[in-house]
ZADO-1210 file (C-alpha; in nm, 4 decimals, padded with zeros to 6 digits):
<atoms>
<atom x="-03.5359" y="05.4425" z="00.6770" code="MET" pos="1"/>
<atom x="-03.4856" y="05.7365" z="00.4469" code="VAL" pos="2"/>
<atom x="-03.3040" y="05.9197" z="00.7261" code="GLU" pos="3"/>
<atom x="-03.1198" y="05.6335" z="00.8129" code="TYR" pos="4"/>
<atom x="-02.9836" y="05.5854" z="00.4525" code="LEU" pos="5"/>
<atom x="-02.9515" y="05.9785" z="00.3880" code="ASP" pos="6"/>
<atom x="-02.7164" y="05.9689" z="00.7146" code="HIS" pos="7"/>
<atom x="-02.5138" y="05.7011" z="00.5478" code="HIS" pos="8"/>
<atom x="-02.3971" y="05.8519" z="00.2542" code="GLY" pos="9"/>
<atom x="-02.6854" y="05.8281" z="00.0186" code="LEU" pos="10"/>
<atom x="-02.8698" y="06.1151" z="-00.1122" code="THR" pos="11"/>
<atom x="-03.2205" y="06.1841" z="-00.0303" code="ARG" pos="12"/>
<atom x="-03.3372" y="06.0993" z="-00.3770" code="GLY" pos="13"/>
<atom x="-03.1478" y="05.7570" z="-00.3626" code="GLN" pos="14"/>
<atom x="-03.2932" y="05.7014" z="-00.0459" code="ALA" pos="15"/>
<atom x="-03.6233" y="05.7576" z="-00.1061" code="VAL" pos="16"/>
<atom x="-03.6085" y="05.5642" z="-00.4340" code="ALA" pos="17"/>
<atom x="-03.4513" y="05.2604" z="-00.2220" code="ILE" pos="18"/>
<atom x="-03.7447" y="05.2978" z="00.0010" code="MET" pos="19"/>
<atom x="-04.0260" y="05.3076" z="-00.2355" code="ARG" pos="20"/>
<atom x="-03.8599" y="05.0045" z="-00.3887" code="SER" pos="21"/>
<atom x="-03.8728" y="04.8114" z="-00.0690" code="ILE" pos="22"/>
<atom x="-04.2307" y="04.9417" z="00.0079" code="HIS" pos="23"/>
<atom x="-04.3477" y="04.7757" z="-00.3387" code="ALA" pos="24"/>
<atom x="-04.1485" y="04.4673" z="-00.2874" code="THR" pos="25"/>
<atom x="-04.3260" y="04.4266" z="00.0774" code="LEU" pos="26"/>
<atom x="-04.6700" y="04.4954" z="-00.0682" code="ALA" pos="27"/>
<atom x="-04.6560" y="04.2984" z="-00.3682" code="ASP" pos="28"/>
<atom x="-04.5046" y="04.0048" z="-00.1064" code="ALA" pos="29"/>
<atom x="-04.7993" y="04.1073" z="00.1247" code="SER" pos="30"/>
<atom x="-05.0780" y="04.0697" z="-00.1145" code="LYS" pos="31"/>
<atom x="-04.9594" y="03.7191" z="-00.2374" code="LYS" pos="32"/>
<atom x="-04.9321" y="03.6060" z="00.0967" code="ALA" pos="33"/>
<atom x="-05.2837" y="03.7081" z="00.1697" code="ARG" pos="34"/>
<atom x="-05.3613" y="03.5473" z="-00.1940" code="ASP" pos="35"/>
<atom x="-05.2134" y="03.2339" z="-00.0918" code="ALA" pos="36"/>
<atom x="-05.3650" y="03.2472" z="00.2478" code="THR" pos="37"/>
<atom x="-05.6996" y="03.0605" z="00.3370" code="LEU" pos="38"/>
<atom x="-05.9943" y="03.1933" z="00.4892" code="THR" pos="39"/>
<atom x="-06.1582" y="03.0177" z="00.8052" code="VAL" pos="40"/>
<atom x="-06.4443" y="02.9012" z="00.5802" code="ALA" pos="41"/>
<atom x="-06.1891" y="02.8003" z="00.3331" code="ASP" pos="42"/>
<atom x="-05.9713" y="02.6048" z="00.5798" code="LEU" pos="43"/>
<atom x="-06.3020" y="02.4304" z="00.7240" code="ASP" pos="44"/>
<atom x="-06.3844" y="02.3703" z="00.3805" code="ASN" pos="45"/>
<atom x="-06.0686" y="02.1964" z="00.3138" code="GLU" pos="46"/>
<atom x="-06.0135" y="02.0196" z="00.6496" code="ILE" pos="47"/>
<atom x="-06.3618" y="01.8595" z="00.5701" code="TYR" pos="48"/>
<atom x="-06.2614" y="01.7704" z="00.2165" code="LEU" pos="49"/>
<atom x="-05.9594" y="01.6079" z="00.3657" code="TYR" pos="50"/>
<atom x="-06.1691" y="01.4151" z="00.6210" code="LYS" pos="51"/>
<atom x="-06.4032" y="01.2870" z="00.3424" code="GLY" pos="52"/>
<atom x="-06.0696" y="01.1918" z="00.1145" code="ALA" pos="53"/>
<atom x="-05.9356" y="01.0204" z="00.4493" code="LEU" pos="54"/>
<atom x="-06.2321" y="00.8584" z="00.5063" code="SER" pos="55"/>
<atom x="-06.2915" y="00.7253" z="00.1642" code="GLU" pos="56"/>
<atom x="-05.9184" y="00.6105" z="00.1623" code="LEU" pos="57"/>
<atom x="-05.9567" y="00.4170" z="00.4900" code="ARG" pos="58"/>
<atom x="-06.2752" y="00.2422" z="00.3228" code="THR" pos="59"/>
<atom x="-06.1152" y="00.1906" z="00.0492" code="GLU" pos="60"/>
<atom x="-05.8206" y="00.0290" z="00.2189" code="LEU" pos="61"/>
<atom x="-06.0435" y="-00.1772" z="00.4565" code="LYS" pos="62"/>
<atom x="-06.2226" y="-00.3033" z="00.1536" code="ILE" pos="63"/>
<atom x="-05.8821" y="-00.3826" z="-00.0321" code="HIS" pos="64"/>
<atom x="-05.7489" y="-00.5413" z="00.2670" code="GLY" pos="65"/>
<atom x="-06.0774" y="-00.7465" z="00.3206" code="GLN" pos="66"/>
<atom x="-06.0447" y="-00.8389" z="-00.0715" code="ASN" pos="67"/>
<atom x="-05.6619" y="-00.8969" z="-00.0391" code="HIS" pos="68"/>
<atom x="-05.6962" y="-01.1207" z="00.2473" code="HIS" pos="69"/>
<atom x="-06.0120" y="-01.3104" z="00.1112" code="ALA" pos="70"/>
<atom x="-05.7698" y="-01.3546" z="-00.1871" code="ALA" pos="71"/>
<atom x="-05.4951" y="-01.5066" z="00.0073" code="LEU" pos="72"/>
<atom x="-05.7280" y="-01.7121" z="00.2213" code="LYS" pos="73"/>
<atom x="-05.8493" y="-01.8462" z="-00.1301" code="SER" pos="74"/>
<atom x="-05.5098" y="-01.9332" z="-00.2700" code="GLU" pos="75"/>
<atom x="-05.4197" y="-02.0492" z="00.0581" code="SER" pos="76"/>
<atom x="-05.6962" y="-02.3072" z="00.0746" code="ASP" pos="77"/>
<atom x="-05.6124" y="-02.3626" z="-00.3065" code="MET" pos="78"/>
<atom x="-05.2334" y="-02.4438" z="-00.2225" code="VAL" pos="79"/>
<atom x="-05.3815" y="-02.6701" z="00.0844" code="GLY" pos="80"/>
<atom x="-05.6234" y="-02.8553" z="-00.1271" code="ARG" pos="81"/>
<atom x="-05.2929" y="-02.8976" z="-00.3814" code="GLU" pos="82"/>
<atom x="-05.0834" y="-03.0008" z="-00.1438" code="LEU" pos="83"/>
<atom x="-05.3232" y="-03.2494" z="00.0145" code="GLU" pos="84"/>
<atom x="-05.3782" y="-03.3747" z="-00.3678" code="SER" pos="85"/>
<atom x="-04.9740" y="-03.4170" z="-00.3868" code="LEU" pos="86"/>
<atom x="-04.9573" y="-03.5575" z="-00.0521" code="ASN" pos="87"/>
<atom x="-05.2298" y="-03.8119" z="-00.1436" code="GLN" pos="88"/>
<atom x="-05.0513" y="-03.9163" z="-00.4751" code="ARG" pos="89"/>
<atom x="-04.7159" y="-03.9274" z="-00.2981" code="PHE" pos="90"/>
<atom x="-04.8585" y="-04.1709" z="-00.0521" code="ARG" pos="91"/>
<atom x="-05.0353" y="-04.3639" z="-00.3409" code="ASP" pos="92"/>
<atom x="-04.6902" y="-04.3391" z="-00.5152" code="ASP" pos="93"/>
<atom x="-04.5149" y="-04.4986" z="-00.2424" code="ILE" pos="94"/>
<atom x="-04.7889" y="-04.7672" z="-00.1538" code="ALA" pos="95"/>
<atom x="-04.7574" y="-04.8769" z="-00.5479" code="THR" pos="96"/>
<atom x="-04.3654" y="-04.8575" z="-00.5085" code="LEU" pos="97"/>
<atom x="-04.3838" y="-05.0792" z="-00.2221" code="LYS" pos="98"/>
<atom x="-04.6172" y="-05.3055" z="-00.3850" code="SER" pos="99"/>
<atom x="-04.3766" y="-05.3340" z="-00.6783" code="ASP" pos="100"/>
<atom x="-04.0873" y="-05.3852" z="-00.4707" code="ILE" pos="101"/>
<atom x="-04.2910" y="-05.6669" z="-00.2731" code="GLN" pos="102"/>
<atom x="-04.3713" y="-05.8599" z="-00.6023" code="ILE" pos="103"/>
<atom x="-04.0022" y="-05.8117" z="-00.7175" code="ASP" pos="104"/>
<atom x="-03.8694" y="-05.9565" z="-00.3860" code="MET" pos="105"/>
<atom x="-04.1489" y="-06.2407" z="-00.3948" code="ASN" pos="106"/>
<atom x="-04.0215" y="-06.3094" z="-00.7682" code="ASN" pos="107"/>
<atom x="-03.6777" y="-06.3222" z="-00.6912" code="ARG" pos="108"/>
<atom x="-03.7381" y="-06.5468" z="-00.3663" code="LYS" pos="109"/>
<atom x="-03.9438" y="-06.7503" z="-00.5966" code="SER" pos="110"/>
<atom x="-03.6357" y="-06.7536" z="-00.8555" code="GLU" pos="111"/>
<atom x="-03.3815" y="-06.8156" z="-00.5955" code="ILE" pos="112"/>
<atom x="-03.5957" y="-07.1119" z="-00.4772" code="ARG" pos="113"/>
<atom x="-03.5962" y="-07.2450" z="-00.8092" code="GLU" pos="114"/>
<atom x="-03.2619" y="-07.2181" z="-00.8859" code="GLU" pos="115"/>
<atom x="-03.1739" y="-07.3888" z="-00.5446" code="ALA" pos="116"/>
<atom x="-03.4234" y="-07.6821" z="-00.6454" code="LYS" pos="117"/>
<atom x="-03.2201" y="-07.6878" z="-00.9841" code="MET" pos="118"/>
<atom x="-02.8925" y="-07.6679" z="-00.8135" code="THR" pos="119"/>
<atom x="-03.0297" y="-07.9583" z="-00.5630" code="GLU" pos="120"/>
<atom x="-03.1457" y="-08.1852" z="-00.8534" code="MET" pos="121"/>
<atom x="-02.7931" y="-08.1160" z="-01.0349" code="LYS" pos="122"/>
<atom x="-02.6090" y="-08.2107" z="-00.6997" code="ILE" pos="123"/>
<atom x="-02.8457" y="-08.5170" z="-00.6644" code="GLN" pos="124"/>
<atom x="-02.7667" y="-08.6030" z="-01.0293" code="GLU" pos="125"/>
<atom x="-02.4031" y="-08.5715" z="-00.9812" code="VAL" pos="126"/>
<atom x="-02.4510" y="-08.7825" z="-00.6740" code="TYR" pos="127"/>
<atom x="-02.6328" y="-09.0455" z="-00.8210" code="ASN" pos="128"/>
<atom x="-02.3937" y="-09.0497" z="-01.1190" code="LYS" pos="129"/>
<atom x="-02.0874" y="-09.0931" z="-00.8511" code="LEU" pos="130"/>
<atom x="-02.2887" y="-09.3620" z="-00.6574" code="ILE" pos="131"/>
<atom x="-02.3110" y="-09.5517" z="-01.0043" code="VAL" pos="132"/>
<atom x="-01.9637" y="-09.4791" z="-01.1081" code="SER" pos="133"/>
<atom x="-01.8415" y="-09.6041" z="-00.7763" code="CYS" pos="134"/>
<atom x="-02.0830" y="-09.9370" z="-00.8111" code="SER" pos="135"/>
<atom x="-01.9263" y="-09.9606" z="-01.1653" code="ASP" pos="136"/>
<atom x="-01.5616" y="-09.9523" z="-01.0101" code="ILE" pos="137"/>
<atom x="-01.6422" y="-10.1743" z="-00.7251" code="LYS" pos="138"/>
<atom x="-01.7600" y="-10.4498" z="-00.9757" code="THR" pos="139"/>
<atom x="-01.4585" y="-10.3936" z="-01.1973" code="ASP" pos="140"/>
<atom x="-01.2423" y="-10.4209" z="-00.8561" code="ILE" pos="141"/>
<atom x="-01.4428" y="-10.7345" z="-00.7909" code="GLU" pos="142"/>
<atom x="-01.4229" y="-10.8427" z="-01.1434" code="ILE" pos="143"/>
<atom x="-01.0380" y="-10.7831" z="-01.1511" code="MET" pos="144"/>
<atom x="-00.9861" y="-10.9759" z="-00.8064" code="LYS" pos="145"/>
<atom x="-01.1745" y="-11.2767" z="-00.9536" code="MET" pos="146"/>
<atom x="-00.9673" y="-11.2453" z="-01.2655" code="GLU" pos="147"/>
<atom x="-00.6302" y="-11.1919" z="-01.0575" code="THR" pos="148"/>
<atom x="-00.7744" y="-11.4858" z="-00.8348" code="THR" pos="149"/>
<atom x="-00.8179" y="-11.7176" z="-01.1096" code="LYS" pos="150"/>
<atom x="-00.4781" y="-11.6076" z="-01.2932" code="ILE" pos="151"/>
<atom x="-00.3247" y="-11.6827" z="-00.9529" code="ILE" pos="152"/>
<atom x="-00.4836" y="-11.9837" z="-00.9053" code="ALA" pos="153"/>
<atom x="-00.4002" y="-12.1230" z="-01.2428" code="VAL" pos="154"/>
<atom x="-00.0708" y="-12.0215" z="-01.2022" code="ARG" pos="155"/>
<atom x="-00.0298" y="-12.1748" z="-00.8578" code="LEU" pos="156"/>
<atom x="-00.1791" y="-12.5022" z="-01.0417" code="PHE" pos="157"/>
<atom x="00.0413" y="-12.4574" z="-01.3224" code="LEU" pos="158"/>
<atom x="00.3437" y="-12.4220" z="-01.0719" code="GLY" pos="159"/>
<atom x="00.2340" y="-12.7069" z="-00.8471" code="ALA" pos="160"/>
<atom x="00.2023" y="-12.9254" z="-01.1718" code="VAL" pos="161"/>
<atom x="00.5497" y="-12.8119" z="-01.3052" code="LEU" pos="162"/>
<atom x="00.6711" y="-12.8551" z="-00.9706" code="THR" pos="163"/>
<atom x="00.5405" y="-13.2110" z="-00.9560" code="LEU" pos="164"/>
<atom x="00.6755" y="-13.2998" z="-01.3188" code="PHE" pos="165"/>
<atom x="01.0033" y="-13.1342" z="-01.2176" code="GLY" pos="166"/>
<atom x="01.0233" y="-13.3309" z="-00.8972" code="LEU" pos="167"/>
<atom x="00.9078" y="-13.6297" z="-01.0635" code="SER" pos="168"/>
<atom x="01.1721" y="-13.6117" z="-01.3310" code="ALA" pos="169"/>
<atom x="01.4502" y="-13.4848" z="-01.1137" code="TRP" pos="170"/>
<atom x="01.3552" y="-13.8078" z="-00.9156" code="ASN" pos="171"/>
<atom x="01.4004" y="-14.0078" z="-01.2068" code="ALA" pos="172"/>
<atom x="01.7143" y="-13.8811" z="-01.2797" code="ASN" pos="173"/>
<atom x="01.8275" y="-13.9146" z="-00.9399" code="THR" pos="174"/>
<atom x="01.7302" y="-14.2766" z="-00.9195" code="ARG" pos="175"/>
<atom x="02.0137" y="-14.5136" z="-00.9428" code="PRO" pos="176"/>
<atom x="02.0186" y="-14.6796" z="-01.2819" code="VAL" pos="177"/>
<atom x="02.0229" y="-15.0451" z="-01.2797" code="ILE" pos="178"/>
<atom x="02.2032" y="-15.2027" z="-01.5455" code="ASN" pos="179"/>
<atom x="01.9593" y="-15.4623" z="-01.6605" code="HIS" pos="180"/>
<atom x="02.2268" y="-15.5953" z="-01.8773" code="LYS" pos="181"/>
<atom x="02.4868" y="-15.6406" z="-01.5773" code="ALA" pos="182"/>
<atom x="02.2077" y="-15.8534" z="-01.3903" code="HIS" pos="183"/>
<atom x="02.1294" y="-16.0486" z="-01.6751" code="SER" pos="184"/>
</atoms>
């Protein structure tokens, strides 16, 4: 390397200095690499510790999974019970609502029947008043017929009497007058 550097234009001192500097750097890097490198025993120890930690992690994950599964199952069971409770309350509320609706419908039917009875009674009352009014009108008509018949009979009688008087007066006026003095 010194010769190569010397041949390319550097002085022998410069080439040796560069070479020593590279050698020191390589030696330092080699020492650091050896210090950082594990021995087989250290590597076996690290593998053992790694496997132990991995086994411990698996055990913890398994326990955590089982605990998590148990917690989820417990929560699921609790949600199921709450859902069943809500479902039962919902069915009870629907049954109560149906019952209330049926009671309201029965009450409304009863009110309608009562209103129909009241309407029927009012209709019957009006009908009875109409019957009474018709009877009163028929009675008034019969009374008016009788009074009219009486008036007509009286007028006919008076007319007949007046006619008879008129005829007898006319006969009396149209008869020949006999002079009693002339005969006498």
